[in-house]
C-alpha positions in Angstrom: 125.2 88.8 -105.1 127.1 87.0 -102.4 125.3 84.9 -99.6 126.8 83.0 -96.6 125.6 81.2 -93.6 126.3 81.1 -90.2 125.1 78.4 -87.3 125.4 79.6 -83.6 124.8 76.9 -81.2 124.5 76.8 -77.1 123.7 80.1 -76.8 120.1 82.2 -76.0 118.8 82.6 -79.1 117.7 86.3 -77.7 121.3 87.1 -77.1 123.1 85.4 -80.3 124.8 87.9 -82.6 127.1 87.9 -85.7 130.1 88.5 -83.4 130.0 85.1 -82.5 129.1 83.5 -85.9 131.4 82.0 -88.5 129.9 82.6 -91.9 130.5 80.0 -94.9 129.5 80.2 -98.4 127.6 77.0 -98.0 124.1 77.2 -97.7 123.9 73.8 -96.3 125.0 75.5 -93.0 121.2 75.5 -92.4 120.3 71.8 -92.4 118.1 69.6 -90.6 120.0 69.6 -87.4 117.5 72.2 -85.9 115.3 69.3 -84.9 115.3 66.1 -83.4 113.0 63.2 -83.3 111.6 61.9 -79.6 111.2 58.2 -80.0 109.3 58.3 -76.6 106.6 60.6 -77.8 106.9 60.0 -81.6 107.3 64.1 -82.0 110.0 66.3 -83.1 111.8 68.8 -80.8 113.1 72.0 -81.9 116.7 72.8 -80.7 116.2 75.7 -78.0 119.6 77.1 -78.1 120.2 77.5 -81.8 120.1 80.2 -84.6 121.2 80.7 -88.0 122.6 84.1 -89.7 122.2 84.5 -93.5 123.9 87.7 -95.2 124.1 89.0 -98.4 125.8 92.1 -99.7 123.3 94.5 -97.9 121.9 92.6 -95.1 121.9 90.0 -92.4 119.1 88.0 -90.8 118.9 85.7 -87.7 116.7 82.8 -88.4 115.0 80.8 -85.6 113.3 77.8 -86.0 110.3 77.4 -83.2 108.2 74.2 -84.3 107.6 71.7 -86.9 104.9 69.3 -86.9 107.8 66.8 -88.7 106.7 64.9 -92.0 103.0 65.1 -91.5 102.5 68.2 -93.2 105.9 69.5 -93.8 105.1 72.5 -91.8 108.0 74.5 -90.5 107.8 77.5 -88.2 110.7 80.3 -87.7 111.3 83.8 -87.0 113.2 86.0 -89.1 114.7 89.0 -87.9 117.2 91.5 -89.6 120.2 92.6 -87.8 121.5 96.0 -87.5 
């Protein structure tokens, strides 16, 4: 099965679609850059205008990270939406 990933930045995640995505065979496109560490509050913030797409031979999915508690427990929260 072929799997490809894409990152779409600086776009409202509700409006992002595969038309603006450049797909890659490297799954490392989904890295750790969806969050940044705020030194003032010592917490992670999630990039609000960033989403990823993952597609295989049959389906495409949009992934939007929404929260993390950082390294405390490793908990990551995200939404997955199947694309038509």
